[in-house]
C-alpha positions as CSV (number, residue, x, y, z in Angstrom):
1,M,130.8,144.8,72.9
2,K,130.4,148.5,73.0
3,T,132.5,150.2,75.8
4,V,132.0,153.9,76.7
5,S,133.4,156.4,79.2
6,A,131.3,157.5,82.1
7,K,131.5,159.8,85.1
8,L,130.3,158.1,88.3
9,Q,129.5,159.7,91.6
10,W,129.5,157.0,94.4
11,V,126.8,157.6,97.0
12,P,128.4,158.1,100.4
13,P,127.5,155.7,103.2
14,E,125.6,158.3,105.2
15,K,123.2,158.7,102.3
16,G,122.7,154.9,101.9
17,G,125.6,154.0,99.6
18,R,128.4,151.6,100.1
19,Q,130.9,151.9,102.9
20,A,133.5,152.4,100.2
21,P,133.8,152.1,96.5
22,P,134.6,148.5,95.4
23,L,138.2,147.3,95.6
24,G,140.1,146.3,92.5
25,S,139.6,147.7,89.0
26,R,136.3,146.1,88.0
27,Y,132.8,145.9,89.4
28,S,129.6,144.6,87.9
29,T,126.0,145.2,89.1
30,V,122.5,146.0,87.8
31,A,122.1,149.4,86.3
32,R,118.9,151.5,86.1
33,F,118.9,153.9,83.2
34,K,116.8,157.1,83.1
35,Q,114.5,155.6,80.4
36,Q,113.8,152.6,82.6
37,Q,112.8,154.3,85.9
38,D,109.4,152.7,86.0
39,T,110.2,149.3,84.4
40,W,113.9,148.6,85.1
41,Y,113.1,145.7,87.4
42,E,111.2,143.9,84.6
43,E,114.2,144.1,82.2
44,A,117.3,144.7,84.3
45,W,120.7,144.7,82.7
46,S,124.1,144.5,84.4
47,L,126.9,146.8,83.7
48,V,130.6,146.1,84.0
49,V,132.4,149.1,85.3
50,E,136.2,149.3,84.9
51,W,138.8,151.9,86.0
52,S,142.5,152.5,86.2
53,E,142.5,155.2,88.9
54,L,140.8,155.5,92.3
55,P,137.9,157.9,92.7
56,D,138.7,161.4,94.0
57,V,138.1,162.6,97.5
58,S,134.5,163.6,96.6
59,L,133.9,160.0,95.3
60,V,133.8,161.0,91.7
61,H,135.2,158.3,89.4
62,H,136.0,158.3,85.7
63,V,135.3,154.8,84.4
64,N,134.5,152.7,81.3
65,V,131.3,150.8,81.2
66,R,129.8,148.1,79.0
67,F,127.0,145.6,79.4
68,L,127.8,142.2,80.9
69,V,126.0,140.3,78.1
70,E,126.0,140.6,74.3
71,N,122.3,141.0,73.7
72,A,121.9,144.0,75.9
73,P,120.4,147.3,74.6
74,E,123.6,149.1,73.7
75,S,121.5,152.0,72.4
76,L,121.3,153.1,76.1
77,L,125.1,153.7,76.1
78,V,124.9,157.1,74.4
79,M,126.5,160.4,75.5
80,G,124.5,162.2,78.1
81,N,122.4,159.2,79.2
82,S,122.3,158.9,82.9
83,F,122.0,155.7,85.0
84,E,122.2,154.5,88.6
85,L,124.1,151.5,89.8
86,M,122.0,149.3,92.1
87,E,122.6,146.8,94.9
88,G,119.2,145.4,95.5
89,A,116.9,148.3,95.9
90,R,119.7,150.6,97.0
91,V,121.4,153.1,94.7
92,V,125.2,153.0,95.2
93,A,126.3,155.3,92.4
94,V,124.9,157.6,89.8
95,G,126.6,158.1,86.4
96,V,126.4,159.7,83.1
97,I,127.9,158.6,79.8
98,V,130.5,161.2,78.6
């Protein structure tokens, strides 16, 4: 499966994000890509986010991302494409493929 680098900005808790970035080195949740803003809930795809270092003090995180399943639209994983990580209806991080 295709794996790409991304830059994530975790949403701080005071703006509706998580209390803290996930523990460990891997996290998986539903992603909403820029092209899917109006239809993402009809065809949602989960991303696996992996990292080797903690986010910096401004909650910026350099990560690798891939889809959780094999038949996902890997054409969305192109440089410059932006996405949001969702927990239910809540945006917990925004990212861009680098």
